[in-house]
Structure formats: C-alpha cells, structure tokens
N, C-alpha and C positions, 0 to 999 in steps of 0.2 A: 471326287467326280468333279470335272470342270463344268463350271456354270454355263449355260447356253447363252448366246448373244441376245436372244430374244424370248421373252415368254409372252405366249399368246393367251388371253384372258377371255374366257367364255363364261359368263354367268347364266345359268339355265334354271327354268321353271317349266314343268309340263311342256317340253320342248320336243317330243316325239315325231311331230310332222316335219320339222325343219332341221333338227340336229344331224341327220345323216349328210345332206348336201352341204352344210356348214362345215363339218368335219373333212369331208372329201376334199373341199377346196382348200382347206390348210394342209392336208396331206399330200396334195398334188403341187405344193409349191416348188418353185426351182430352187429355192433357198432352204436349206435343212437344218441349219443350226438353231432350233427352237425347242422349247417344251410348251406343251398345252396345259393350263391351268383351267379345270373344269369346278366351279364352285355351284353346286346344285341348292336350290331353296325348297327343299322337301317335295319334289315332284311326286305327283300320285298317277301319272301315265307311265309309258313305257321309257322314259328317257333314262332312267339307271340303267336299264337292260342294255340299251342302245350304246350308252357311251361306254358302259363296261366291257363291252363286246370290242369296241374299238381299242380300249385300254389293254386288253390282253394282246392285241395285235401289235401294237406300238408302245413301245415303254415310255415314249416322249409324253404321253398323256397321262395326266394325274388328276383323280377326282376327289374332292373336298365336298363339305356340306356347310352351308351357312343359312342366312335368313334375309329375306325381302331384296328386291332388285337392286336398289342404290347402295345399300350395305354390302350386297353380294359383290358390287364392282370393286368396292374398297378392299373387300376381303381377298379377291383375286390379286390385286395390287401387293398387299402384304405378303401374299405366298410366293410372289413372283421371284425368281433367281436371276432371271436374265438382266442383262444391263438395261436392255430396251423392252418396253411393254407395249405390245400391239392388242388392241380391243378387237374382238370379233364377237358381235352378239349371236345369240343362237339361232336366229332367224335369217342372218345375212350370209353372204360368201364374198370371199376374197379371190381375185383373179391369180392365175398361176405365177405370175410375176411380180405379185405385190410386195412381197418381202425382200426380194431381190432388189427392186426399185428403190425401194425405202432405205435399204443399207446401203446402197450405192450412193444415196444422196445425204448420208450422215455427214453433219458438221458438228465437231464437239462442242461448240459454244451455244448450239441452237438445240435444245433439248425437246422439241416438239416438231412434227413431221404431219403433213396432211396431204391428200391425194383428191381427185375427183370422184365421184360416185354415180351410179346408174340408180334408178328406182325400179323395183319390182312391185307393180300394183296389183295385187291378186284379185280376182272375182270377189265380190262381197264388200269391197272396199267402199265406204261412204262416199258418195258422190262429190260432197264439199271437201273431203280430204284427197280425193282423186283430183279434183281440179286444182287445189293448191299444189300438189306435187308437179302436175302436168304443165301449169301454166304459170304459177304465182311464185314459186319457191325462190329465193334469193340464193344464189350459188357463187362461190368465189370466181369462178370463170366469168361471170356476168360483170363483176366489178373490175376484173382484171382481163380483158379479152385479147390483149395484144401479148400477153406472156404465153410462150411456147415452150418454154424450157424450164426446168426446176429453178427456183430462185428463192431468196430468203426475203420475206415481207418483214420489214421493220417495224418495230412498235410505233414509231413517228408516222408510218403509212397507214397500218391497221387502225389505231386508236380512234382518230377521227371518223372513220368509217363506222366504228362501232355506236357513236353518238349519233351519226347521221342515220343509220339504220338500226336503231336501238330495238333490241330484242330478236332480231333476225339472226339465225344461226347459218350464217354465209361459211363457216368453215366445214360443218358437217357434224353427222352423228359418230358415234363412237368406232364404228367399224372401218372408216377412212382415216383414221388417226393413229399416230404411234409416240409415245413419249419416252423420254429417259427415266429410269427408276429413280433419279436423284431428285426428280422435281416434287415428289412426296415428301421428304423432309423439309425441303426448302419452301414450297408453297402449299402444302397440305393435300388433303385428298378430295373427293368428290363429295359435294355438299348435298346431304340427304334431305334437305327441306326444300329442294327444287327438281321435283319429279320431272318437270317439263323443261325447264332451262338449265338443268345442271351441268349437261355437256357443255354447254355454250360458256357458262360461266368458268367451268374448269378450263377450257381452252384459253378464254380471255385472261384468266388469272396468270397464266403462264406466258402466253405469248405477248401480252402487253408489257412484259419486263423484258422478254428474250428475243421476241420476233418468232416467225414460225417458216419452216421451210415448206413450201408449196411445190408440189408436183402436178403439173397441169396434164394429168392423164387419169382416165378412169380405171382404178384398179381395185375396186369394190361394188358391191350392189347392196343397198339397202332395201329391204323387204317390207312392205305395208299391207297389212291383211287385217281381217276382222278380229283377230284375238291379240294383235300387236299391242304394245304399250301406247304407240302413237295413236292407236284406233280408240283404244279403251279411254283415253285421256279427253277425247271428243266429249265424252258424256259428263265430265265435270262441269261445274258451273263456270259461265263466263268469268266471273269474278276470280274465281280460284286459278282458271287457266291463264288468264290475262293480267288482271290489275294486281294482284297479290303477289304473283311471281315477278312481275316486273318492277314492283315496289321493292321487294327483296333483292334484285339485282342490282337496282340503281343505289340501293343503300350500300352495298358493297363498294360500288364505284366511288361513292361519297365519304365513306367513313372508314375503311379497312386499310391496313399499312400496305398489304399487296398491290393495291391500286394508287398508290402514292405517284409513281412514275407516270401512270395513265393520267392522273389529275393534271400533273405538270405539263405532259404533252398538250392536253386539251386546252389548257390556258394560255400556253404559248401559240397554239395554231388560232384560236378564237379567244381573244381576251375578254369578250363580251359575254362568254358562256359562264353561268353562274351555277354550281353543282347544287348550293344550298336552296336556291329559289327554285330549281327543277325539282329537287327532291320535296320540298314544300308543296309544289304543285301536284306531283304524283301521289303524295299523302292525301291531298284534298280530294283527288279524284278517286283513290281508293275508298275514302270514306263516304263519297258521294254514290259510289256503286255499291256499297255493302249495306247502306243506311235502310233499306226495305226488306233486308233478308236477315234474319237472326243469326243463321249458320256462318254467312259471311262476315257478318260483325264478330262474331266469336273468333273465327279465324284471323280476322285482323289485330283484335285486342290482343290475342295469345302472341302474335309477331309483336306488336307494340311492348308488351310486358317483358319480353326477352331482350328488347332493346330500348332502354330507357330514354335515350336521346330522341326518339320519337315523339315522347309525351310533350315535347315542347312544341313540336308541329301540330299535335293534336289540339293543344291549347289555342294555337294560332287560328285552327279551323273553327274551333267553336266561336272565337271573337269574330272571325271572318263572316260566319253565318249569321250571328247576331246583327252584325252591320247590315248585311244584304237585305236581312228582314226589315229593319228600321227604315232603310232607303226605299225598300218597295212599299211599304206602308205610307212613307211621306208622299210619294208619287201618286199612289191610289187615292189619297186624300186631296190632292190639288184639283 
C-alpha cells in the first residue's frame, strides 16, 4: 500500500468533549492524501467509543494506545507512515484548506512549516490566561507585520529574535505546525522534560538549522479551556513553570550540538553576547527562586545531577553568595 503524503498525529486523553469537532475538521480537508494516527493514553471517558466510530467510517484513521501526553506525541511520530507529520491536538481544529495550503508551500530543503492560528477561549478560562491570549501573547505576525505571502524565515533571521524574546513561543503550538518526518532521525524527538516549552524547543531545534516556512494565514484554532494542558499548567509552581524550564531551554542553547549553528549566528550578530555568562546568571536566578522551597530545590538538584556541567556554576553561586554576605556585613559594620 502506498504511504500517504501526510500523517496527522492526534494524541488523546479523555478527549470526548472535543474530539468530534477535531476529527470533523480533519475529514473536511480539501486535501485528502493523509492518514490519521490517534494514540490514546488510557482514556476513561467516551473517547475510545467516539474515535472507534470514526475509524469504522474512514479507514485512514488508525488507533493506538500509549502513555502520557509528551511521550504520546513522540509515539505518534514513530507510528507515522507519511512523508510529512501534521500535529493536531485533540481539542484544536484545522480549517478546510490547512493541509492544501501547507502542501502548496512545501520546499524540500525546509522541513518545518507554520501558519497563524486563532484562539478559542472557552467559558471558565482563567482570567489571567484569557488576558494573556487576548492581549499579551507574542505571535509571529507581530514580529513580521509586513509579510503577506508565504516565505522562508532563515536561521539568521529567527535566531536573534529567539534571544531577544527568550521563552516566547512566537511560532505557535503543535496544531499550526507541520514537519518532515526526516527531522526525527536528524534532530531527535520532542523533549519529555519540557511540558511547557517542549513545542518551542522542538521548533527551534529544527528551524535554527534549516529555517522555517511561514504562511501568514490563519489555518488552525488553538483551544484554551479549563481542562486543557495550558490551563492545568497554571497551577504549577512559578519556579517549575518559569525558572526551571527556562534554565533547561537555555542549557540546550549553550551546550548541545543541535544548537551549534544557532550559537554561531548569535555570536556573529552580537559579539558581546556571552552564552556562558548568561547561563551562569540564569542558574543563579534559579537557585535564588528555589532556595525557600524544598520541592523546587529538589527539582533543580535533579536537573543538575543529570547535567554535571551545571555543578561548576552551582559552585560559583555558592562562592558568589558568600562574597555578597561578606560585603553586606562589611557595609553594615561601617
């Protein structure tokens, strides 16, 4: 059997409320050469009944079983037979011409494509989260307001913006991105230790080397609701949501081979920028934020133990703290 051009990957878990509109949006595509890979994480609601109903009607839909959300994403990619992988998360929707437009703009040398998206903010969405998506979120069209036609954004264009807006996912979520399957053996899979910034890190790991095809058109909708992963993460500690994941992300920038070209671009664009000094500062900030919370300190130490290079920065921080205390005592004694 001939493999489809696109594998649409949908990780599910207790998705009964939203999976129907998600699947309907996929089956209503004007482009039809695709398969649908659904990997379920042991749903206890009606998800399996609903997706089985759709699978009986359309043999392009295939159901598998797996574990936890981020591992589920990777499992979907492993199962994909298509040349291209299109993510659609279970509570999102894609517009009828989404696949058609993305296929029209495929360039063989650029293995990642993104488009713009709308936000569906459902009743019950936390006020702070609602305000973020309505007024504060940084989107790629705000960075490139004059681009009106599909274009390749080269690594030399993207990389300085990543540093300038560090931690901001201006590319978008999974449902407005499509990647070539070959990126997995070349660049690896989605990092499961980054539940908040995992999508951003994955996009950057690829696009900082290859560039990204940007379609300045809204072809998907990202749904925010009380039970979404985005909403659930607001209950995590500030340290876990911000400092620890930002530290992990910057660690990738500083020390991993996939970001070597990224580091080169940044140094050429701004010779004064020092990755090691910046990482040292971020490590110090992480320790400062974690010092009064035992659970946060355990998380930070676990990360440090897995990455021995951080130990030298930890020792610097201890010396730095002792120096600050001595300076403080000196001035108090005067």
